[in-house]
C-alpha positions as CSV (number, residue, x, y, z in Angstrom):
1,M,21.4,131.7,120.4
2,A,18.5,130.3,119.3
3,T,18.0,126.2,120.8
4,N,17.1,123.4,118.4
5,S,17.6,119.6,120.1
6,P,16.1,117.0,119.4
7,S,15.3,116.2,122.5
8,T,13.7,119.6,123.1
9,P,10.2,119.0,124.5
10,S,7.4,120.1,121.3
11,T,4.5,121.0,123.7
12,I,4.1,124.1,125.6
13,D,3.2,122.0,128.5
14,S,6.5,121.4,129.4
15,V,7.7,125.1,129.4
16,Y,5.8,125.2,133.3
17,L,4.9,128.9,133.0
18,P,2.4,129.7,135.3
19,R,-0.9,131.5,133.9
20,L,-0.8,134.2,136.0
21,E,2.8,135.0,135.0
22,N,2.3,134.8,131.9
23,I,-1.2,137.4,131.7
24,L,0.3,139.8,134.3
25,M,3.4,139.8,131.4
26,I,1.1,140.1,128.6
27,I,-0.5,143.2,130.1
28,V,3.3,144.2,130.7
29,W,4.1,143.9,126.8
30,L,0.9,145.7,125.9
31,I,2.0,148.7,128.1
32,A,5.2,148.5,126.4
33,A,3.8,148.4,122.6
34,I,1.7,151.5,123.5
35,G,4.6,153.1,124.6
36,V,6.2,152.6,120.9
37,L,3.6,155.7,120.3
38,L,4.7,157.8,122.8
39,P,7.8,160.8,122.9
40,F,10.8,159.2,124.8
41,A,12.7,162.5,124.1
42,L,12.6,165.6,121.8
43,G,8.7,164.9,121.2
44,T,9.9,161.5,119.2
45,S,8.6,158.3,119.7
46,P,10.0,155.3,119.0
47,L,8.2,155.1,115.8
48,D,9.5,158.6,114.9
49,A,13.1,157.2,115.9
50,L,12.5,154.3,112.9
51,L,11.0,156.6,110.7
52,M,13.7,159.2,111.0
53,R,11.0,161.5,112.3
54,V,13.3,163.3,114.3
55,P,13.1,167.1,115.4
56,N,15.2,169.3,112.9
57,N,15.6,166.2,110.1
58,E,18.5,164.8,111.9
59,G,16.8,161.7,111.8
60,N,19.6,158.8,110.8
61,W,20.8,155.0,111.1
62,W,21.2,155.6,114.9
63,H,17.6,156.6,115.3
64,V,16.4,153.8,113.3
65,L,18.5,150.9,115.7
66,V,17.6,152.7,119.3
67,G,13.9,152.7,118.0
68,L,13.9,148.7,116.4
69,P,13.8,147.0,119.6
70,F,11.2,148.5,121.2
71,F,9.1,146.9,118.7
72,L,9.9,143.1,119.8
73,S,7.0,144.4,122.5
74,L,4.7,143.5,119.6
75,P,6.1,139.6,118.9
76,M,6.4,139.2,122.7
77,I,2.2,140.3,123.0
78,W,1.8,137.5,120.4
79,M,4.5,134.7,121.8
80,R,3.0,134.9,125.2
81,W,-0.9,135.1,124.0
82,H,-0.1,131.7,122.1
83,V,1.9,130.2,125.3
84,L,-1.4,131.3,127.4
85,N,-3.8,129.6,124.7
86,S,-2.0,126.9,122.6
87,A,-0.8,123.4,123.4
88,T,1.9,123.5,120.8
89,V,5.3,125.2,120.1
90,P,5.0,128.2,117.8
91,A,6.7,126.7,114.1
92,L,10.2,126.7,113.3
93,L,9.7,129.0,110.3
94,V,7.7,131.9,113.0
95,R,10.6,130.8,115.7
96,R,13.3,131.5,112.6
97,I,11.9,134.6,112.3
98,F,11.5,135.6,115.6
99,W,15.5,134.9,116.5
100,I,16.0,137.0,113.3
101,M,14.2,140.0,114.9
102,I,16.1,139.1,118.2
103,I,19.5,139.0,116.6
104,F,19.5,142.3,114.4
105,S,17.8,144.7,117.3
106,A,21.1,143.1,119.5
107,F,23.2,143.5,116.6
108,G,22.0,147.2,116.5
109,T,22.4,147.9,120.1
110,L,26.1,146.6,119.8
111,L,26.5,149.5,117.1
112,V,24.4,151.9,118.5
113,E,27.3,151.4,121.9
114,T,29.9,152.1,120.0
115,P,30.4,155.6,120.5
116,F,30.7,154.8,124.1
117,L,33.1,152.3,123.7
118,L,35.5,154.9,121.7
119,H,34.5,157.9,124.5
120,R,32.7,159.8,121.7
121,A,29.2,159.7,122.7
122,G,29.6,163.0,124.9
123,T,28.5,161.1,127.9
124,S,29.8,161.4,131.5
125,E,32.1,158.6,132.7
126,R,29.3,157.2,134.6
127,Q,26.8,157.5,132.2
128,R,28.9,155.5,129.6
129,L,29.9,152.6,131.8
130,E,26.0,152.5,133.1
131,V,25.3,152.1,129.2
132,I,28.2,149.4,128.6
133,F,27.5,147.4,131.5
134,L,23.7,147.8,130.9
135,G,23.8,147.1,127.4
136,M,26.2,145.1,126.1
137,G,25.9,143.2,129.8
138,I,22.5,142.3,129.3
139,I,23.4,141.0,125.7
140,L,26.3,139.0,126.1
141,L,25.4,137.2,129.8
142,A,22.1,135.9,127.7
143,G,23.9,134.9,124.9
144,I,26.0,133.4,127.3
145,F,23.4,131.6,129.0
146,L,21.3,130.5,125.8
147,F,24.7,129.0,124.3
148,V,25.4,126.8,127.4
149,K,21.6,125.6,127.6
150,Q,21.0,125.3,124.5
151,K,20.5,121.4,124.7
152,K,17.7,121.6,127.7
153,L,16.3,124.9,126.9
154,H,12.9,124.9,125.9
155,P,12.7,126.7,122.7
156,T,9.8,128.8,123.8
157,I,11.4,130.1,126.7
158,A,14.6,130.2,124.7
159,C,12.8,132.8,122.3
160,I,11.5,134.5,125.7
161,I,14.8,135.3,126.9
162,G,16.2,136.5,123.5
163,A,13.7,138.6,122.9
164,T,13.7,139.9,126.3
165,A,17.7,140.9,126.5
166,A,17.3,142.4,123.0
167,Y,14.5,145.0,124.3
168,L,16.0,145.3,127.6
169,A,19.8,146.2,126.6
170,N,18.0,148.3,124.2
171,A,16.0,149.9,126.9
172,F,18.1,150.6,129.3
173,L,20.7,152.9,127.1
174,C,17.8,155.3,126.0
175,L,16.7,155.2,129.8
176,I,20.4,156.5,130.6
177,V,21.2,158.8,127.7
178,Y,17.8,160.5,127.8
179,G,17.5,160.9,131.6
180,E,19.8,163.8,131.8
181,E,18.1,166.8,133.0
182,K,18.3,168.6,129.8
183,F,15.6,166.2,128.7
184,G,13.3,167.6,131.8
185,N,10.9,169.8,130.4
186,Q,10.5,168.3,127.5
187,S,7.1,165.6,126.6
188,R,8.2,162.3,127.4
189,D,6.1,159.8,128.6
190,G,7.4,157.3,126.6
191,W,10.4,157.5,129.1
192,Y,8.5,157.1,132.5
193,V,6.2,154.4,130.9
194,T,9.8,152.6,129.9
195,A,11.0,152.8,133.3
196,V,8.3,151.8,135.1
197,I,7.9,148.4,132.6
198,V,11.7,147.0,132.8
199,L,11.6,146.0,136.3
200,P,8.9,143.7,136.0
201,I,10.1,142.5,132.7
202,F,13.9,142.3,134.3
203,I,12.8,140.3,136.7
204,D,10.8,137.7,134.6
205,A,13.8,137.6,132.6
206,I,15.7,136.6,135.3
207,W,13.4,134.1,137.2
208,L,13.2,132.5,133.5
209,M,17.0,131.8,133.5
210,Y,17.0,130.4,136.8
211,K,13.4,128.1,136.9
212,K,14.3,124.7,136.4
213,T,14.0,123.3,132.7
214,D,12.0,120.1,131.9
215,A,14.9,118.4,131.5
216,E,16.6,119.1,135.2
217,K,13.5,118.2,136.6
């Protein structure tokens, strides 16, 4: 999914990301970062899931893989801040670490969705299809797009799109699974926060994918 072409611009100026758009997305990702501390379902936050602090000691690898992608909000804040205040592209080592986090999170989401593919998730058929379409669909679409555009896409834009796709795939999965009425009488501020921020994050990802790249101008 990463893009490393010799012809790729080496300065942030060539990214053409409006300052206002960057500021707004920093605010959105800050809200997402706060959301990792808020209860999403069963009084459990993404941080609790990552640490397997689940009610009745039922925490397992599934909860870890579900909680981890929410923490992509932290490097996304840094990336957006870097674009806003620096004239240079993040160092290659930093981008590689970022891509390791993105790929690991995306792969984790795909593993989490395996029970839905095998009809073993215990959800309705509608929910199963929604999870597969939004979870796997977003990851596959972003992966294909980044592969096709790898020689033209700015490395910073590629990182942002990749992280956004990994975050959204997991967020939509969780919103669908924990959006059932049986969770309605529980503390789940994190669910509502995520439900609000996924729309601007999704719109931003679509805009980045369809905007003209520097090599296409």
